[in-house]
C-alpha positions in Angstrom: 27.7 8.1 88.0 25.7 5.1 86.6 22.5 5.4 84.7 20.6 4.0 87.6 22.0 6.5 90.0 21.5 9.6 87.8 19.3 12.4 89.2 15.7 12.2 88.1 16.0 15.8 86.7 18.6 14.6 84.1 17.5 11.2 83.0 19.5 9.4 80.3 17.8 9.6 76.9 15.5 6.7 76.2 16.9 6.0 72.6 14.6 3.0 72.1 11.6 5.2 71.9 13.0 7.6 69.3 12.3 7.3 65.6 16.1 7.0 64.6 15.4 4.8 61.6 12.7 7.2 60.4 15.4 10.0 60.5 17.7 7.9 58.7 15.1 7.1 55.9 14.3 10.9 55.6 18.0 11.8 55.2 18.4 9.2 52.5 15.3 10.6 50.6 16.7 14.0 50.9 19.8 12.9 49.0 22.5 12.3 51.5 24.6 9.2 50.5 24.1 6.9 53.5 24.2 3.2 53.6 23.7 0.2 56.0 27.2 0.8 57.4 26.2 4.4 58.5 23.3 3.2 60.5 25.4 0.4 62.2 28.0 2.9 63.2 25.3 4.9 65.0 24.1 1.7 66.7 27.7 0.9 67.8 28.1 4.4 69.1 25.0 4.3 71.2 25.7 0.9 72.6 29.1 2.4 73.7 27.1 5.1 75.6 27.8 8.1 73.2 24.9 10.7 72.6 22.7 9.5 75.5 22.6 12.5 77.6 20.0 14.5 75.8 18.5 15.1 72.5 21.2 17.7 71.7 24.0 15.2 72.3 22.2 12.7 70.1 21.9 15.3 67.3 25.6 16.0 67.5 26.5 12.4 67.2 24.2 12.0 64.1 25.8 15.0 62.5 29.3 13.7 63.3 28.5 10.2 61.7 26.2 11.2 58.9 27.0 14.6 57.6 30.1 16.1 55.8 29.1 19.6 55.1 27.4 22.5 57.0 24.4 22.3 54.6 23.9 18.7 55.4 24.3 19.3 59.2 21.6 22.0 58.9 19.3 19.8 57.0 19.8 16.9 59.5 19.1 19.3 62.3 15.8 20.4 60.7 14.7 16.8 60.2 15.9 15.9 63.7 13.7 18.6 65.2 10.7 17.5 63.2 11.0 13.7 64.1 13.3 12.8 67.0 12.8 15.9 69.3 9.0 15.9 68.6 8.8 12.3 69.6 11.0 13.0 72.6 8.5 15.8 73.7 5.6 13.5 73.2 7.2 10.8 75.4 7.0 7.2 74.7 5.0 6.6 71.6 1.8 4.5 71.6 2.2 0.8 70.6 2.5 0.2 66.9 4.1 3.4 66.1 7.7 2.4 66.5 9.8 2.5 63.3 10.7 -0.6 61.4 14.2 -0.6 63.0 14.2 0.8 66.5 17.2 2.0 68.4 19.5 -0.2 70.4 17.7 -1.9 73.3 18.8 -0.3 76.4 18.3 -1.5 79.9 14.9 -0.5 81.1 15.0 2.4 83.7 13.6 1.7 87.1 10.3 3.3 88.1 10.8 6.5 89.9 8.5 5.6 92.6 9.2 2.0 93.1 10.3 1.1 96.6 13.6 -0.7 97.4 11.8 -4.0 98.4 8.1 -3.8 97.3 5.6 -6.2 99.1 4.1 -8.9 97.0 0.8 -7.2 97.0 2.0 -4.0 95.6 4.4 -5.7 93.0 3.0 -9.0 91.7 5.5 -11.3 90.1 3.7 -11.1 86.7 3.7 -7.4 86.7 6.5 -6.1 84.4 6.2 -2.5 85.4 7.2 -3.4 89.1 9.8 -6.0 88.5 13.4 -5.2 89.3 16.2 -4.9 86.7 17.4 -8.5 87.0 13.7 -9.9 86.6 12.6 -7.6 84.0 12.6 -9.2 80.5 14.6 -7.2 77.9 12.4 -5.1 75.7 11.7 -6.9 72.1 14.2 -5.8 69.5 13.4 -5.0 65.9 14.6 -7.5 63.4 16.6 -4.8 61.6 18.5 -4.3 64.9 19.1 -7.9 65.4 20.6 -8.1 61.9 22.8 -5.2 62.7 24.1 -6.7 65.8 24.7 -9.9 64.3 26.7 -8.2 61.5 28.8 -6.5 64.0 29.4 -9.5 66.1 29.6 -12.0 63.2 27.9 -14.6 65.3 26.3 -17.5 63.7 22.5 -18.3 64.1 21.6 -14.9 65.5 19.1 -14.2 62.8 16.9 -16.6 60.8 17.1 -16.1 56.9 13.5 -15.2 56.7 13.9 -12.5 59.2 17.0 -11.3 57.5 14.9 -10.8 54.2 12.4 -8.7 56.0 14.9 -6.7 58.0 16.6 -4.5 55.3 15.0 -3.4 52.2 16.8 -3.7 48.8 18.1 -0.1 48.8 20.0 -0.7 51.9 22.1 -3.4 50.4 25.8 -2.4 49.6 25.0 -3.0 45.9 21.2 -2.9 44.8 19.7 -5.7 42.7 19.4 -3.2 39.7 23.1 -2.6 40.0 23.7 -6.3 40.4 21.7 -6.9 37.1 23.7 -4.3 35.2 27.0 -5.9 36.3 26.0 -9.4 35.3 25.0 -8.2 31.8 28.5 -7.0 31.1 29.7 -10.8 31.6 29.0 -11.9 28.0 30.5 -13.9 25.2 28.4 -13.5 22.1 28.2 -16.2 19.4 25.8 -16.9 16.5 23.9 -20.1 17.5 20.6 -21.5 16.6 18.3 -21.3 13.5 19.0 -18.6 10.9 16.5 -15.8 11.4 18.3 -12.4 11.0 19.2 -11.0 7.6 22.9 -10.5 6.8 23.2 -7.5 4.5 26.8 -8.1 3.5 26.0 -11.7 2.5 22.8 -10.5 0.7 24.6 -8.0 -1.4 27.4 -10.6 -2.2 24.6 -13.0 -3.3 23.1 -10.3 -5.7 26.5 -9.6 -7.1 27.1 -13.3 -7.8 23.7 -14.3 -9.1 22.6 -11.0 -10.7 19.2 -11.2 -9.1 17.7 -10.8 -5.7 16.3 -14.1 -4.6 15.8 -13.3 -0.9 17.9 -12.2 1.9 20.8 -14.2 3.2 20.1 -15.2 6.8 22.3 -15.8 9.7 21.8 -17.2 13.3 21.2 -14.7 16.0 24.0 -13.5 18.3 23.3 -14.8 21.9 25.2 -14.7 25.1 26.8 -18.1 25.6 28.6 -17.3 28.8 28.1 -19.7 31.5 28.9 -19.1 35.2 29.7 -21.2 38.3 28.7 -19.4 41.5 30.0 -20.9 44.6 28.5 -19.5 47.7 29.5 -20.0 51.4 26.5 -19.9 53.6 25.5 -20.6 57.3 27.7 -19.9 60.2 29.2 -16.4 60.0 27.8 -15.9 56.6 24.2 -16.0 58.1 23.8 -12.2 58.2 24.8 -11.7 54.7 22.3 -14.1 53.2 20.3 -11.1 51.8 23.4 -10.3 49.6 24.1 -13.8 48.5 20.6 -14.6 47.6 20.2 -11.4 45.7 23.4 -12.2 43.8 22.2 -15.7 42.8 18.7 -14.5 41.8 19.9 -11.6 39.7 22.5 -13.7 38.0 19.9 -16.3 37.0 16.9 -14.1 36.1 18.6 -10.7 35.1 22.0 -11.4 33.9 21.1 -12.8 30.5 23.7 -15.5 30.9 23.3 -18.9 29.1 23.5 -20.8 32.6 24.2 -20.0 36.1 25.0 -22.9 38.4 24.7 -22.0 42.1 26.5 -24.3 44.7 26.9 -24.1 48.3 29.5 -24.8 50.9 30.3 -24.0 54.5 33.8 -22.2 55.0 35.3 -24.5 52.5 33.9 -27.3 50.2 33.5 -30.6 52.0 36.3 -33.0 51.8 35.4 -36.5 50.9 37.6 -39.5 50.0 36.8 -38.9 46.3 37.5 -35.2 46.6 35.9 -31.9 47.3 32.2 -31.7 47.2 29.4 -29.0 47.3 25.7 -28.8 47.8 23.6 -28.2 44.8 21.1 -25.4 44.8 17.7 -26.2 46.4 16.6 -28.1 49.5 18.2 -31.4 50.5 21.6 -32.7 51.8 23.0 -34.2 48.7 26.6 -33.7 47.8 28.2 -33.4 44.4 31.8 -33.7 43.6 33.1 -30.3 42.6 35.2 -31.8 39.7 32.0 -33.3 38.3 30.2 -29.9 38.4 33.2 -28.3 36.6 33.6 -31.2 34.1 29.8 -31.0 33.2 30.6 -28.3 30.4 34.2 -27.4 30.5 34.3 -25.6 27.3 31.3 -23.3 27.9 32.2 -22.3 31.5 35.0 -19.8 31.6 35.0 -18.7 35.2 33.9 -19.1 38.7 32.8 -16.5 41.4 33.3 -17.4 45.0 31.2 -15.4 47.7 32.5 -15.9 51.2 33.7 -13.9 54.2 36.9 -16.0 54.2 37.0 -15.8 58.1 36.9 -11.9 58.2 33.5 -12.0 59.8 34.8 -13.5 63.1 38.1 -11.8 62.7 39.8 -15.2 62.7 43.0 -16.6 61.3 43.0 -20.3 60.7 45.8 -22.1 58.9 43.7 -25.1 58.2 41.1 -22.9 56.4 43.8 -21.2 54.4 45.2 -24.5 53.2 41.8 -26.0 52.5 41.0 -22.8 50.4 44.4 -23.2 48.5 43.4 -26.8 47.6 39.7 -25.6 46.6 41.2 -22.7 44.3 43.6 -25.3 42.8 40.7 -27.7 41.8 38.9 -24.7 40.3 41.9 -23.5 38.3 42.6 -26.9 37.0 39.5 -26.7 34.8 38.6 -22.9 34.7 40.6 -20.1 33.3 39.4 -17.3 35.7 38.5 -17.3 39.3 37.3 -14.2 41.4 36.3 -13.7 44.9 33.7 -11.5 46.4 33.7 -10.7 50.2 30.6 -9.3 52.0 32.7 -8.1 55.0 34.1 -4.5 54.5 37.9 -4.4 53.3 39.0 -2.8 56.4 38.3 -5.9 58.5 40.4 -8.2 56.4 43.9 -7.5 57.9 44.9 -10.0 60.4 42.3 -12.6 59.3 42.3 -15.6 57.0 40.9 -13.3 54.3 44.2 -11.4 54.1 46.1 -14.6 53.4 43.4 -16.0 50.9 43.5 -12.5 49.2 47.0 -13.3 48.0 45.9 -16.4 46.4 42.9 -15.1 44.4 41.5 -11.6 43.4 39.2 -10.6 46.2 36.8 -7.7 46.2 34.2 -6.2 48.5 30.5 -6.9 47.8 29.6 -3.5 46.7 29.0 -2.0 43.4 32.7 -1.3 42.6 33.9 -4.6 43.9 31.4 -6.6 41.9 32.2 -4.7 38.7 36.0 -5.5 39.4 35.3 -9.2 40.0 33.4 -9.6 36.8 36.1 -7.8 34.9 38.4 -10.5 36.1 35.9 -13.1 34.9 36.0 -11.2 31.5 39.8 -11.6 31.3 40.5 -7.9 32.0 42.3 -6.1 34.6 40.2 -4.6 37.5 39.9 -0.8 37.9 42.1 0.8 40.4 39.2 1.6 42.9 38.1 -2.0 43.0 41.4 -3.8 42.6 42.6 -6.6 44.9 
């Protein structure tokens, strides 16, 4: 029996009116290890029709997806009764009380008393309450839901970058900005450069032993991080839903990584092929293109590695031989001047098989864009083997 044909005594649950995102936030604050993927899984299940019979069915679905122990299940049940069931008893909340990320937008139910063919006087064309299902405009969806759906579909242009930045707060990223800054600070190559401002105890004692008198401390230059990084970021198209992550990576590398220099360059799927060679966009507005070999040759001795950030075709579940060969050429040009190259993929690892990412993974160490994956990628750039949990 379809939802429209269901008896009025047992209507389907109007999930769009329930504070599911508020429940999700309460569980995180209570200590449950939930992330963006867990909320997306609930949205996916609801869109497939699971948990829509009543609030108890919805509770069982949330417990199945979000809890792993009896204690967590009981905690979720208490919070569920306090938020979701209370809202269900009150009915549709007043305007402005919806959570930041509403549930999935379901087709609006038909009014119980609406006639099969209402006359124009009883149902004006401009009245949304009396319009039929075909003429009824879909209810507005929250930006967090739009982002979630775009991530599930991998469709380009579904969400504007400004909307993406507002949709998910920092703590819902697979790796937080604080964790990014901690990871970048492990990428260092310390050398003494600049004016001599720090005392050297060993040199001072040797000078006293040689001259027999203390004339002043021997000074040495301060140790500074001289590591320079090339960050090559895929943007637009299927990478649009992940611009929050890529923008945070670039910002934290430049401002919190304590690196000598971070050059951020952009491309779309693969660097642009010009007659003179591969080219990338410089950071900042404009459509200027710069040859990749000129970027790498600018300071070849101080730049030891490059980090590539791209879904490698995994977002759309596509396998493209042309993209694989173009990426092989791209990596070859990088390795001609750099010793180390690593790849961070914002799409979860379980979506790589059968896509171009699986083939590209055989060409370069590739890791997920979570904390373990970023740490493993930077270990490669430091010339070390990645930990087993983050290995390619």
